[in-house]
C-alpha positions in Angstrom: -6.5 -16.0 -4.4 -4.5 -13.2 -4.4 -6.5 -10.1 -5.3 -3.9 -7.0 -7.4 -5.5 -3.3 -5.8 -5.4 -2.6 -2.0 -9.0 -1.1 -2.0 -10.3 -4.0 -4.2 -8.9 -5.8 -1.5 -10.1 -4.6 1.7 -13.8 -4.1 -0.5 -14.0 -7.9 -0.5 -13.2 -7.4 3.5 -16.1 -5.4 3.8 -18.7 -7.7 1.2 -18.1 -11.1 3.4 -18.2 -9.5 7.0 -21.5 -8.0 5.4 -22.4 -10.8 4.5 -22.3 -12.4 7.8 -24.7 -10.0 9.0 -27.2 -10.5 7.1 -26.9 -14.1 7.6 -26.9 -13.1 11.7 -29.4 -11.5 10.6 -31.7 -12.7 9.4 -31.3 -15.8 12.0 -32.4 -13.4 14.8 -34.8 -12.2 12.9 -37.2 -15.4 12.3 -37.3 -15.5 15.9 -37.9 -12.0 16.6 -41.3 -9.6 15.4 -38.9 -6.8 15.4 -37.3 -6.7 11.6 -33.1 -5.4 11.3 -31.9 -3.7 8.4 -28.1 -4.4 7.9 -26.7 -1.4 6.7 -27.0 -0.8 3.1 -23.3 -1.2 0.3 -22.7 -0.5 -2.5 -22.1 -3.6 -4.6 -25.1 -6.4 -4.5 -23.5 -9.8 -4.1 -25.2 -13.1 -2.4 -22.9 -14.8 -2.1 -18.6 -14.8 -2.3 -16.5 -18.0 -3.7 -14.5 -18.0 -1.1 -14.0 -17.7 2.0 -11.0 -14.5 3.3 -9.3 -15.7 6.1 -7.0 -12.8 5.6 -6.3 -9.7 4.3 -2.2 -8.1 3.8 -2.7 -4.5 2.4 0.6 -3.0 1.0 0.7 0.7 0.7 -3.4 0.3 -0.7 -5.1 3.6 -1.8 -7.8 2.3 0.7 -9.6 6.0 0.5 -9.9 7.0 -3.4 -11.2 10.4 -2.3 -9.2 11.0 -0.3 -5.8 10.7 -2.2 -7.7 12.1 -4.8 -8.0 15.3 -2.5 -4.5 14.8 -1.7 -3.7 15.0 -5.3 -5.4 18.0 -5.8 -3.6 19.7 -3.5 0.0 18.4 -4.2 -0.9 20.4 -7.6 -2.3 24.2 -5.9 1.5 23.3 -3.7 -1.2 22.8 -0.4 -0.8 19.3 0.8 0.9 20.2 3.2 -0.9 23.0 5.1 -4.2 20.6 4.0 -1.7 18.3 6.4 -2.4 15.9 3.3 1.5 14.9 4.3 3.7 16.2 7.5 7.0 18.0 7.6 9.3 15.4 6.7 7.6 13.9 3.6 7.2 15.1 -0.2 4.0 15.2 -2.4 4.1 14.8 -5.4 5.4 17.2 -7.6 1.9 19.0 -9.5 2.5 17.4 -12.4 2.8 14.0 -11.2 -0.1 14.7 -9.4 -2.7 15.9 -12.3 -0.9 11.8 -14.2 -1.9 9.9 -11.9 -5.3 11.4 -10.7 -6.4 11.8 -14.2 -5.6 8.0 -14.3 -7.5 8.2 -11.3 -10.4 9.6 -12.4 -10.6 7.7 -16.0 -12.2 5.2 -13.8 -13.9 6.4 -11.1 -15.0 9.7 -13.2 -17.0 11.4 -9.7 -15.8 12.3 -6.4 -19.6 11.2 -5.7 -18.5 7.5 -6.6 -14.9 7.5 -4.8 -17.3 8.9 -1.1 -19.2 6.6 -1.2 -16.4 3.9 -2.3 -14.2 5.5 1.2 -17.6 5.6 3.3 -18.2 1.9 2.6 -14.2 0.1 4.4 -15.4 2.7 7.3 -18.9 1.8 7.8 -20.4 0.3 12.0 -21.6 -3.4 11.3 -25.1 -2.5 12.9 -26.1 -5.7 14.2 -28.0 -3.7 16.9 -25.1 -3.9 19.1 -22.8 -0.6 18.3 -21.4 -1.8 21.8 -19.9 -4.3 20.5 -15.7 -3.1 21.2 -15.5 -2.6 16.8 -16.9 0.1 16.6 -15.1 2.1 14.4 -14.5 0.1 10.9 -14.9 -3.7 9.2 -15.6 -7.5 10.9 -12.8 -8.9 13.6 -13.3 -12.0 11.7 -10.6 -10.3 8.6 -8.2 -9.9 10.1 -5.8 -7.5 7.8 -1.8 -6.2 8.1 -1.9 -2.6 6.8 2.3 -2.6 5.0 2.5 1.4 4.5 5.9 3.6 3.4 7.2 6.2 5.4 8.0 7.8 2.1 5.2 7.2 0.0 3.9 9.3 -2.6 1.9 8.4 -3.7 -0.3 7.6 -0.8 1.0 9.4 2.5 -0.2 8.9 5.7 -3.3 11.4 5.5 -4.8 9.3 2.5 -4.6 5.9 5.1 -5.3 7.0 8.1 -8.4 5.6 8.4 -8.1 2.4 8.2 -4.9 2.2 10.2 -7.8 3.4 13.0 -9.5 -0.6 12.4 -6.7 -2.0 10.8 -5.5 -5.7 13.0 -1.7 -4.2 12.7 0.1 -1.7 10.8 4.0 -1.5 9.8 5.8 1.2 9.1 9.2 0.9 7.2 11.0 3.6 7.7 12.5 5.7 3.9 10.5 3.5 2.0 7.5 4.7 -0.6 5.0 2.8 -3.4 7.9 0.5 -4.3 7.1 -0.9 -1.3 3.9 -3.1 -3.5 6.6 -4.0 -6.8 9.9 -5.1 -5.5 11.3 -6.0 -1.3 14.3 -7.6 -3.5 16.2 -5.1 -2.2 15.3 -4.6 1.5 15.0 -8.7 2.4 17.9 -9.7 4.9 18.2 -5.5 6.6 16.7 -3.7 8.9 13.5 -2.6 6.3 12.3 -6.4 5.2 8.7 -6.5 6.3 8.3 -9.8 5.6 9.4 -10.6 9.7 6.1 -8.9 10.1 4.4 -10.5 7.2 5.1 -14.1 8.9 4.3 -14.0 12.4 1.1 -12.6 10.7 0.0 -16.0 7.8 0.9 -17.7 10.7 -2.1 -16.5 13.7 -4.4 -16.0 11.3 -3.3 -20.3 9.5 -2.9 -21.7 13.1 -6.0 -19.8 15.2 -8.9 -21.6 13.7 -6.0 -24.8 12.4 -6.9 -24.6 8.7 -4.4 -25.5 6.0 -2.0 -23.5 4.3 -3.9 -24.7 1.2 -7.3 -24.1 2.6 -6.9 -19.7 2.9 -7.9 -17.7 0.5 -5.4 -15.1 0.5 -6.5 -11.2 -0.7 -3.1 -9.5 -0.7 
């Protein structure tokens, strides 16, 4: 299963973790007088058609509100002072930022929706014990490889920093931008090629539980 859109791929991983949390709580509550409720999720869902074994997110817009805030800063000329980009990164020009922002708002519509969407990926598992070594992010049952470009004007580090705090592994390709998610033919075989990192990650995911590749749902 391949999903186009980094945020939605990451959301499916969060949904699976939420369903796993619910199943564990249901089992615990059967033998307990004290009932515990899992954290809410903005999308009602009872099941997923497949079990997600891993996620490879390439230059994802993982927090729509952070990205909208970055674009607004780029329009006003304050992206660097607002710390969305560093001294060696360049933001989009105001015209391009306005165009992308309008496209994004045509889908998300308002800031409140974007804030809820971003926060939904960062909520704790809340299984009654927050000291499980995974306090800040998504359930570790879904290994996640994050691939970023150091010069990505669409999603600079100020937009992706939260995702980096919980991703299983993050690979940053120097000198590359958002084109990493479109075409990698020009970097295959070069020092910027990230395919070996993907292969090692897949080898771990496919072999940790003896899963055949035909049984794995690949979410990119």
